[in-house]
VOGU-3710 file (C-alpha; in Angstrom, 3 decimals, decimal comma):
1> mfflfflvpi> 19,881/-20,215/-15,221  18,543/-18,024/-18,108  16,366/-15,444/-18,151  12,894/-14,378/-19,487  12,048/-11,034/-20,396  8,887/-10,188/-21,458  6,385/-6,397/-21,521  3,394/-6,970/-19,915  0,243/-4,298/-21,459  -3,203/-5,461/-20,673
11> tetsttkkki> -3,374/-8,313/-22,792  -0,363/-10,315/-21,543  2,811/-10,807/-23,625  5,550/-12,653/-23,250  8,718/-12,472/-25,342  11,886/-14,656/-24,759  15,486/-13,623/-25,092  17,475/-14,577/-28,570  20,929/-15,303/-29,123  22,247/-12,182/-30,415
21> sskelkklva> 24,490/-13,248/-33,937  27,282/-11,404/-34,061  25,517/-9,520/-37,595  22,802/-8,618/-35,589  25,581/-7,199/-32,744  27,194/-5,103/-35,046  23,503/-2,947/-35,839  23,090/-2,301/-31,479  26,449/-1,423/-31,223  25,558/1,148/-33,993
31> aeedtpmdkd> 22,706/2,608/-32,507  23,495/2,681/-29,116  27,413/4,795/-30,008  25,832/7,880/-28,264  24,681/5,753/-25,447  27,217/6,210/-22,195  28,213/3,256/-19,921  28,112/3,395/-16,180  31,633/4,975/-15,020  32,009/1,907/-13,026
41> eetetiietk> 31,164/-0,724/-15,030  33,539/-4,352/-14,683  35,157/-5,455/-17,891  36,372/-8,666/-16,986  34,365/-11,197/-18,423  34,030/-11,184/-22,423  31,585/-12,620/-24,594  32,856/-14,666/-27,426  30,967/-15,100/-30,300  31,292/-17,976/-32,306
51> qeesidkpte> 34,678/-19,245/-33,837  33,738/-18,904/-37,805  32,821/-15,556/-37,400  35,699/-15,027/-35,175  38,052/-15,615/-38,195  36,156/-13,814/-40,828  35,414/-10,510/-39,145  39,070/-10,597/-36,902  38,077/-6,745/-36,049  35,043/-7,043/-34,677
61> ktltrkelkk> 33,709/-4,898/-31,583  33,870/-7,470/-28,757  31,710/-6,445/-25,614  31,606/-6,806/-22,429  29,020/-9,315/-21,123  26,932/-6,575/-18,810  27,290/-3,889/-22,314  25,825/-7,262/-24,140  22,806/-8,164/-21,805  22,559/-4,074/-21,940
71> hekkaafekl> 21,933/-3,588/-25,575  19,696/-6,729/-25,895  17,348/-5,877/-23,050  17,041/-2,264/-24,125  16,733/-3,328/-27,757  13,901/-5,864/-26,610  12,190/-3,293/-24,896  12,328/-0,969/-27,598  10,465/-3,127/-29,944  8,098/-4,216/-27,308
81> iaeapetdqf> 7,112/-0,450/-26,600  6,193/-0,166/-30,126  3,647/-3,219/-30,314  2,267/-2,578/-27,165  -0,520/-0,092/-25,995  0,305/2,947/-24,438  -1,525/2,418/-21,557  -0,317/-0,483/-19,029  3,596/-0,878/-19,964  5,873/-2,695/-17,547
91> svsqaaaqnr> 8,854/-4,548/-18,709  9,950/-7,974/-16,150  12,607/-10,393/-16,081  12,312/-13,225/-13,959  14,765/-16,515/-13,360  13,245/-19,392/-15,511  13,503/-22,526/-13,886  15,010/-25,941/-14,212  12,948/-29,241/-15,166  13,376/-30,364/-11,230
101> qaqlfetaid> 12,257/-27,096/-10,061  9,527/-26,668/-12,771  8,055/-29,997/-10,736  8,287/-28,928/-7,836  6,695/-25,712/-8,860  3,294/-27,101/-9,731  2,338/-28,201/-6,259  4,376/-25,543/-4,496  1,779/-23,821/-1,199  4,897/-20,535/-0,804
111> ikienfsisa> 5,922/-18,550/-3,365  9,513/-17,779/-4,398  10,698/-15,603/-6,772  14,456/-15,220/-7,320  15,956/-12,187/-9,009  12,525/-11,029/-10,902  12,845/-7,015/-11,972  10,249/-4,648/-12,632  10,653/-1,228/-14,436  7,212/1,043/-15,895
121> rgndlfvnat> 8,282/2,976/-19,222  12,645/2,313/-18,485  12,243/3,797/-15,150  13,830/0,476/-12,485  10,776/-0,658/-9,805  12,337/-3,770/-8,738  16,555/-5,170/-9,570  16,942/-8,379/-8,780  14,397/-9,260/-6,294  13,145/-11,998/-4,618
131> lniangrryg> 9,873/-12,585/-3,594  9,132/-15,258/-0,464  5,828/-15,703/0,197  4,722/-18,428/2,879  1,546/-20,214/3,081  -0,551/-19,280/6,509  1,267/-16,132/7,023  0,026/-12,274/6,980  2,632/-10,048/6,035  2,475/-5,896/5,323
141> lvgpngmgkt> 4,102/-4,764/2,086  5,843/-1,432/3,532  7,891/1,521/2,151  7,396/4,849/0,665  4,805/6,077/-2,034  5,571/5,884/-5,532  8,453/2,848/-5,053  5,989/0,165/-6,296  4,130/-1,483/-3,792  0,763/-1,130/-6,163
151> tllkhianrq> 2,728/-2,633/-8,891  4,079/-5,720/-6,998  0,686/-6,688/-6,218  -1,020/-6,218/-9,819  1,746/-8,772/-11,029  1,063/-11,359/-8,740  -2,235/-10,847/-9,455  -2,235/-10,725/-13,080  0,838/-13,404/-12,781  2,816/-11,477/-14,414
161> laippnidvl> 5,427/-13,659/-12,107  5,809/-16,805/-11,742  2,869/-17,944/-9,194  2,249/-21,957/-8,969  -0,989/-22,746/-10,830  -2,604/-24,756/-7,231  -2,277/-21,047/-5,517  -5,392/-18,854/-6,563  -4,400/-15,210/-5,642  -7,188/-12,274/-5,543
171> iceqevqade> -6,421/-8,422/-5,472  -9,320/-6,732/-4,016  -8,879/-2,999/-6,135  -12,417/-2,170/-7,792  -15,183/-1,304/-6,975  -18,191/-4,152/-7,648  -20,336/-3,250/-10,633  -23,440/-1,231/-9,771  -26,926/-3,083/-10,732  -29,322/-4,268/-9,782
181> ksaleillma> -27,675/-7,033/-7,670  -28,397/-6,104/-3,886  -24,975/-6,417/-1,517  -25,691/-10,018/-0,375  -26,430/-11,410/-3,540  -23,005/-9,835/-5,229  -21,172/-12,020/-1,829  -23,592/-15,488/-2,415  -23,184/-15,306/-6,161  -19,180/-15,680/-5,934
191> dkkrlsllee> -18,852/-18,609/-4,747  -19,485/-21,015/-8,124  -19,723/-24,056/-6,489  -21,864/-23,365/-4,076  -24,512/-21,570/-6,734  -23,767/-25,120/-9,748  -24,116/-27,748/-6,568  -27,459/-25,270/-5,890  -28,486/-25,067/-9,568  -27,712/-29,352/-9,597
201> qkrlesqlet> -29,998/-29,866/-6,478  -33,109/-28,120/-7,439  -32,394/-30,201/-11,250  -32,572/-33,981/-9,464  -34,958/-33,082/-6,986  -37,083/-32,047/-10,042  -36,516/-34,809/-12,123  -36,980/-36,887/-8,692  -40,754/-35,484/-8,595  -42,002/-37,896/-10,980
211> sndtdlqnkl> -39,033/-40,584/-11,429  -37,509/-43,039/-8,534  -34,704/-43,385/-10,959  -31,527/-44,627/-8,630  -29,225/-43,146/-10,511  -30,203/-40,086/-9,929  -30,755/-40,597/-5,919  -27,395/-41,463/-5,789  -26,853/-38,552/-7,958  -28,915/-36,459/-5,208
221> rhvydelkai> -27,571/-38,333/-2,661  -23,755/-36,875/-3,916  -24,626/-33,202/-4,361  -25,991/-32,789/-0,549  -22,731/-34,577/0,682  -20,843/-31,789/-1,841  -23,273/-29,102/0,166  -22,326/-30,293/3,190  -17,989/-30,603/2,681  -18,455/-26,908/1,823
231> nadaaepkar> -20,546/-25,935/4,747  -23,460/-24,368/2,340  -25,900/-23,390/4,701  -23,187/-21,439/6,470  -22,862/-19,197/3,244  -25,677/-16,611/4,225  -24,882/-16,321/7,723  -21,119/-15,621/6,690  -21,907/-13,126/4,413  -24,344/-11,234/6,208
241> rilaglgftp> -21,509/-10,943/9,423  -19,131/-9,799/6,864  -21,623/-7,072/5,384  -22,218/-5,870/9,070  -18,968/-6,002/10,362  -18,328/-3,674/7,219  -20,852/-1,149/8,540  -23,652/-2,440/6,687  -27,330/-1,876/7,836  -30,175/-5,112/7,627
251> kmiarpsksf> -31,494/-2,436/5,330  -28,722/-1,533/3,354  -27,561/-5,215/2,730  -30,780/-5,818/0,584  -30,561/-2,835/-2,009  -29,421/-2,805/-5,234  -25,456/-1,612/-5,320  -26,531/0,955/-8,087  -27,940/2,220/-5,021  -24,633/2,929/-2,838
261> sggwrmrisl> -22,004/5,289/-3,491  -18,342/4,419/-5,029  -16,962/4,240/-1,262  -19,599/1,748/-0,499  -19,373/-0,252/-3,390  -15,870/-0,504/-2,700  -16,911/-1,621/0,750  -18,786/-4,516/-1,019  -16,016/-5,306/-2,863  -13,560/-5,633/0,574
271> aralymeptl> -16,688/-7,643/1,747  -17,030/-10,749/-1,409  -13,087/-10,891/-1,526  -13,172/-12,348/2,225  -15,980/-14,051/1,661  -14,145/-15,777/-1,124  -11,327/-16,790/1,489  -8,344/-17,050/-1,750  -5,293/-19,291/-1,187  -3,632/-15,650/-1,218
281> lmldeptnhl> -5,547/-12,934/-0,677  -3,834/-8,856/-1,387  -5,560/-5,822/0,355  -4,176/-2,368/-1,541  -4,656/0,253/1,425  -8,048/-1,084/2,419  -9,249/1,130/5,167  -9,354/4,179/3,469  -12,664/4,129/2,244  -13,487/2,854/5,820
291> dlnaviwldn> -14,592/4,502/9,029  -12,853/3,431/12,518  -15,703/1,068/13,305  -15,247/-1,134/10,097  -11,130/-0,599/10,660  -11,922/-2,072/14,256  -14,017/-4,780/12,660  -11,665/-5,766/9,742  -8,344/-5,700/12,288  -10,635/-7,919/14,418
301> ylqswkktll> -11,609/-10,010/11,616  -8,218/-10,601/10,044  -6,276/-11,214/13,105  -7,715/-14,821/13,034  -7,134/-15,168/8,967  -6,090/-18,426/8,015  -4,982/-18,393/4,306  -2,365/-16,048/3,390  -2,775/-12,214/3,646  -0,802/-9,410/1,658
311> vvshdqsfld> -1,353/-6,241/2,671  -0,283/-2,430/1,729  -1,589/0,073/4,673  -0,763/3,126/5,797  -2,409/2,300/8,645  0,971/1,373/11,808  -2,136/-0,031/14,302  -3,573/-2,034/11,677  -0,027/-3,673/10,662  0,694/-4,367/14,149
321> nictdvihld> -1,981/-6,050/15,101  -2,769/-8,144/12,064  0,736/-9,020/10,212  2,816/-11,617/11,694  6,102/-10,328/9,337  6,912/-7,422/7,290  8,185/-7,190/3,634  10,376/-3,592/3,255  10,542/-2,019/-0,038  14,116/-0,729/-0,410
331> gkklyyykgn> 15,982/0,912/-2,700  14,584/-1,962/-4,910  14,588/-5,020/-3,251  12,114/-6,663/-0,585  14,284/-7,701/2,854  11,448/-9,319/5,019  11,212/-9,242/8,845  9,703/-11,411/11,383  7,233/-9,675/13,269  4,711/-6,978/13,042
341> yslfkkmllq> 5,460/-3,565/11,896  6,398/-2,233/15,581  9,379/-4,338/15,639  10,155/-3,877/11,983  10,716/-0,507/13,153  12,983/-1,333/16,054  15,095/-3,780/13,468  15,534/-1,257/10,645  16,690/1,375/13,448  19,866/-2,093/13,855
351> traqqlkdye> 19,598/-2,521/9,638  20,147/1,125/8,750  23,042/1,696/11,982  24,567/-1,547/10,692  24,447/-0,161/6,589  26,410/2,744/7,800  29,044/0,952/9,504  29,473/-1,056/6,393  29,301/2,186/3,454  31,840/4,188/6,083
361> kqeraldalk> 34,062/0,613/5,806  33,789/0,526/2,449  34,194/4,107/1,547  37,822/3,848/4,117  38,718/1,221/2,066  38,286/2,852/-1,887  39,578/6,280/-0,502  43,016/3,818/0,441  43,081/2,587/-2,836  42,801/6,107/-4,089
371> kqghsskqas> 46,302/7,018/-2,257  48,019/4,456/-3,187  47,300/5,539/-7,121  44,506/3,518/-8,074  42,231/5,029/-10,087  38,269/5,821/-9,398  37,621/3,083/-11,776  39,583/0,367/-10,343  39,525/1,228/-6,471  36,190/0,843/-7,201
381> akvgrheeqk> 36,354/-2,974/-9,318  39,301/-3,692/-6,813  36,720/-3,404/-3,693  33,703/-5,243/-5,376  35,798/-8,037/-5,803  37,209/-8,163/-2,776  33,951/-8,386/-1,127  33,014/-10,600/-3,804  35,618/-13,151/-2,970  34,427/-12,549/0,865
391> skdknrgrkq> 30,561/-13,566/0,347  31,853/-16,571/-1,170  33,929/-17,660/0,946  31,152/-17,659/3,666  28,918/-19,818/1,341  31,530/-22,101/0,914  30,306/-25,635/1,612  27,008/-24,423/0,990  24,048/-25,615/-1,453  23,312/-23,195/-4,181
401> dtaddetvnr> 20,584/-22,866/-7,147  22,726/-22,700/-10,718  22,253/-19,369/-12,045  23,656/-17,164/-14,633  27,161/-16,179/-13,490  26,760/-12,664/-13,763  23,629/-12,801/-10,851  25,858/-15,272/-8,781  27,315/-12,926/-5,722  27,936/-10,249/-8,273
411> kellqkpkey> 29,327/-7,629/-5,409  27,841/-4,437/-5,737  29,112/-1,165/-3,999  27,280/-0,134/-1,120  25,327/3,065/-1,367  25,157/5,394/1,487  21,768/4,462/3,459  19,241/7,132/2,524  17,239/8,603/5,617  13,234/9,094/4,745
421> qvrfrfpspp> 12,281/12,070/7,559  9,397/14,090/7,305  9,019/16,569/10,341  7,430/19,681/10,875  5,305/21,557/13,223  2,675/24,196/13,816  2,983/27,966/14,911  1,992/27,906/19,088  -1,101/30,228/18,753  -1,724/33,427/20,898
431> plnppvlgay> -4,091/31,849/24,177  -8,062/32,632/23,091  -10,440/33,553/26,344  -13,538/30,870/26,207  -15,502/30,375/24,844  -13,462/29,406/22,350  -16,313/27,617/19,546  -18,967/25,710/20,803  -22,369/24,271/19,564  -25,681/25,485/21,701
441> dvtfryenre> -28,582/24,139/21,058  -28,442/22,345/18,018  -30,420/21,342/15,398  -29,823/20,519/12,022  -31,331/18,776/8,917  -30,784/18,460/5,095  -33,698/19,751/3,166  -36,045/16,473/2,806  -33,778/14,643/4,977  -34,801/13,410/8,553
451> tlfeklnfgv> -32,798/15,516/11,095  -29,092/14,699/11,579  -29,011/16,800/15,056  -31,082/17,389/17,639  -30,763/19,888/20,774  -27,023/18,875/20,766  -24,446/21,028/22,867  -21,036/20,768/22,193  -17,168/23,091/22,993  -13,484/23,436/22,519
461> dmasriaivg> -11,255/25,339/24,135  -7,413/25,815/23,631  -6,252/22,834/25,629  -9,091/20,231/23,536  -8,231/16,907/22,030  -11,072/15,521/20,745  -11,457/12,466/18,227  -15,308/12,070/17,177  -16,385/8,149/16,264  -18,973/6,506/15,011
471> pngvgkstfl> -20,191/4,953/11,911  -20,598/6,261/8,048  -23,693/8,348/7,889  -24,217/9,508/11,531  -23,548/13,095/10,309  -19,428/13,793/11,703  -17,942/16,036/8,803  -21,601/17,524/8,352  -20,449/18,669/12,613  -17,303/19,262/11,149
481> kllmsvlept> -19,036/21,665/8,728  -21,293/22,881/11,168  -18,624/24,180/13,834  -16,883/26,133/10,563  -19,872/27,772/9,601  -20,137/26,161/6,076  -23,158/24,566/7,199  -25,768/26,982/9,740  -28,415/25,162/11,525  -31,988/24,632/11,556
491> rgeirrnhrl> -32,018/25,765/15,013  -29,825/26,961/17,848  -26,486/28,796/17,388  -22,919/27,509/16,598  -20,700/30,387/18,842  -17,020/31,899/17,987  -13,915/33,689/19,428  -13,954/36,387/17,474  -10,521/36,236/17,041  -10,222/32,004/16,581
501> rigrfdqhag> -8,617/31,492/13,113  -9,616/27,580/12,761  -7,376/25,370/10,175  -8,969/22,629/8,695  -7,602/19,680/6,908  -9,248/16,741/5,081  -8,702/14,129/2,852  -9,573/16,357/-0,161  -7,264/19,026/0,477  -4,932/20,625/-2,421
511> eqfdlelsav> -7,613/20,052/-4,904  -9,174/23,225/-4,351  -6,096/25,646/-4,532  -5,433/26,993/-8,271  -3,850/23,594/-9,796  -2,527/25,526/-13,028  0,206/27,032/-9,992  3,176/25,467/-8,651  2,959/24,741/-5,099  6,030/27,644/-4,662
521> ehlkrsfnmp> 4,090/30,065/-6,603  0,573/29,030/-4,503  2,235/29,445/-1,193  3,463/32,727/-2,702  0,860/33,814/-3,633  -1,309/32,926/-0,793  0,792/34,428/2,395  3,485/36,661/0,104  6,475/34,202/1,869  9,947/34,083/0,199
531> eqdtrkslgs> 10,826/31,284/-2,052  13,298/30,168/-0,008  10,673/29,562/3,151  7,888/28,374/0,618  10,525/25,404/-0,254  12,097/24,793/2,887  7,887/24,681/4,431  7,577/22,388/1,593  10,075/20,287/2,095  9,382/19,955/5,486
541> vglpgrahti> 6,140/17,739/4,909  7,714/15,318/3,183  7,648/16,895/-0,843  10,390/15,727/-3,292  12,539/19,241/-4,375  11,127/18,414/-8,424  7,861/18,619/-6,927  8,034/22,568/-5,482  8,092/24,129/-9,026  5,595/21,462/-11,480
551> kmkdlsggqk> 1,520/22,718/-11,862  -0,321/21,095/-9,026  -2,664/19,558/-11,646  0,068/17,276/-12,031  0,865/16,403/-8,489  -0,229/12,843/-6,987  -3,116/13,130/-4,463  -0,462/12,453/-1,612  1,516/15,003/-3,078  -1,342/17,664/-3,255
561> arvalsdlia> -2,182/16,604/0,578  1,229/17,539/1,588  1,318/21,380/-0,507  -1,880/20,902/2,075  -0,229/20,668/4,738  2,150/23,227/3,730  -0,972/25,276/3,296  -2,402/25,041/6,904  0,793/25,795/8,852  1,164/28,888/6,721
571> repdvlilde> -2,147/29,814/8,116  -1,116/29,389/11,753  -4,577/28,215/12,754  -5,797/28,453/16,835  -7,708/25,199/16,538  -6,936/22,265/14,243  -9,788/20,548/11,818  -8,434/17,547/10,745  -10,776/15,178/8,577  -9,701/11,683/7,548
581> ptnnldiesi> -6,354/13,502/7,055  -4,552/10,127/7,432  -5,586/9,320/4,137  -3,305/10,643/1,058  -0,321/10,555/3,813  2,342/7,568/4,334  3,377/6,440/7,741  5,991/8,685/7,936  3,860/11,569/7,365  1,373/10,086/9,482
591> dalaeainef> 3,815/9,770/12,625  5,237/13,234/11,950  1,699/15,043/12,337  1,210/12,696/15,414  4,154/14,474/16,939  3,053/18,131/15,536  0,020/17,350/16,819  1,722/16,643/20,382  3,535/19,682/20,331  0,991/22,526/18,824
601> kggviivshd> -0,741/24,625/22,265  -3,844/24,983/20,501  -7,082/22,816/20,167  -7,638/19,997/17,692  -10,896/17,997/16,515  -9,912/14,825/14,574  -12,157/12,647/12,565  -10,471/9,463/11,768  -10,070/5,836/10,975  -6,753/5,338/12,175
611> erliretncq> -6,051/3,707/15,469  -2,996/4,685/16,255  -3,377/8,462/15,203  -5,944/8,916/17,873  -4,219/6,997/20,295  -0,841/8,755/20,008  -2,317/12,528/20,192  -4,143/11,444/23,322  -7,749/12,060/22,130  -11,197/11,964/24,372
621> lwvieskqin> -13,324/9,808/22,175  -17,017/11,587/21,599  -19,080/9,414/20,054  -22,262/10,772/17,253  -25,266/8,520/17,732  -29,117/9,203/18,256  -28,914/12,686/17,023  -26,398/14,071/19,971  -22,695/14,181/20,116  -21,150/12,277/24,036
631> eidgdfddyr> -18,272/12,175/25,696  -17,219/7,665/25,880  -16,395/6,784/29,125  -12,777/5,079/29,267  -10,369/4,540/26,308  -10,224/3,463/23,370  -9,830/-0,269/24,168  -12,974/0,370/26,116  -14,699/2,054/22,584  -13,507/-0,989/20,337
641> kelldslgea> -14,875/-3,518/23,597  -18,221/-2,228/23,012  -18,129/-1,951/19,264  -17,487/-5,502/18,624  -19,622/-7,598/21,549  -22,149/-5,110/19,852  -21,704/-6,586/16,889  -22,015/-10,303/18,675  -17,508/-10,418/17,543  -14,986/-12,322/19,918
651> iihnpsaaat> -12,247/-10,221/20,477  -8,991/-11,951/19,603  -6,663/-10,043/21,277  -5,404/-6,547/23,093  -5,043/-4,529/20,355  -2,465/-2,164/21,801  -0,233/-5,635/23,058  1,783/-6,258/19,664  2,941/-2,711/19,910  3,501/-2,833/23,272
661> aatti> 5,259/-6,184/23,340  7,664/-5,451/19,992  9,233/-1,780/21,728  9,817/-3,225/25,335  11,768/-6,340/23,257
//
């Protein structure tokens, strides 16, 4: 087996590795003299040059196989970097198929890619990883932010990895173009086959108005059969159902796409992807642009998805409900678990415990060899060979694919398992006498707009745990701004305890800071906090140490959100107001936020599309509808059932059943 190495900018480019001559090798060696090799590099396998060259140049430097491959890879990478645009540079390598495998590849319905590597600007994201996607399964791709999940989806979508040609792939990542076409037209026009058949039908029917040609009649009959086979009559009802589920009213469905905001055009893009039903549908954080009602519908809809699905999401309940399998990106490799996310978490704890045992056993073996007089390099090589032999003995008799002998059973030393943890708390506030915060007969409307609220009444105390729900556009964010006195009521009043401190955190948190400052500088300047305390606070919310001292303008959205969390903690609020707080947080950070809310002694008001955050914090649901806000009778499951019933959707299963079943195994 050999390897293909190629760099993929916007336009696809591929360069196959060539055998390197002795003369070229000397140039590479000269160019790389200042580049040190890894101290534990193995030196057992030697590359032999051609016999004639060995005779003519007996003093020529010989390289290990690994050294040669490193030089070749780096030279090819640098050459392609120089030739490619600067905007989208990735280096990809993957095992090439043998002839027999290539024939099977043409008709494959599953995706199986072994020993592929992806790096971005020289930074390894995947190293000798294996991608297995079985037809008809629903996968959740999970792992910490910034590790390469989105990159993998894009490489699959662009077929920069070896995807079988009969598998059509679609990734939903960009909003639709803003033009005169309505949301419904955009969906219907995506089905090219149906449009072509309808045009052919129209043309043939027009010709038969003035002719009785038998051939035309047979062609028309064939078109009718084709339209019936693809269920063309159901296309428009299907498109309307999907759009309605994602929050579009009948009037909105008919509006031109240019009249929608970017978030709504992303919903149209998602609706189009669901309508098209590709063999492999990939969704990257699909809930970020949705409200809770739309997430509930999408969750229910995807539970009955018959084709293959690959989803990246920070919403644990969403993953619990829709996934049949979980792919874990860890240590630049992919690991596979059957079941939903809750079951994966339980199994991961067992895996981590075993990995730690194996690592400790390896370290004891290394220490023993060093005490016997072996150097670190010798001890590492000996333990590596021992583990490699154990692996070969274990697999003896099993059928194995042929591969480059460097990639077969080459046992690397184990690294200590790294635990990614986020843990923080909000300081407990002093008690406040009621009324803490309330709205009394509040009426509000924006200028030249319809009234949003009319004689609305609402109250919060220090024990409140409230989640405000309702579709987009009913005024959830506006209501929070009224409570914070960012907006003033048209009529009525907002009353607050004179000692009340409100802490707000939303999906745009961090953008309002002075972005020329670092996170440490911001906390020191805003709260007169010692540097040691600023670093401790930033570390507790999961911000890496290297990000503490760089300007906030250079931080990602997720990193800015963590700075904003640290800022919120330092303000020591009495009441927390959280508006879509999970959008820039990963699953571990959302878990930490839920735990911090549960330990908090003040009041909490949440607007969120994250079902698990609402469930974990035992929030009482209040719904905004008919210009009022009212407490919902029942729990989250009751609200979910009521919503799906109103859309005419059958409920696939109890939403909490999957997680409950997983945690009791």
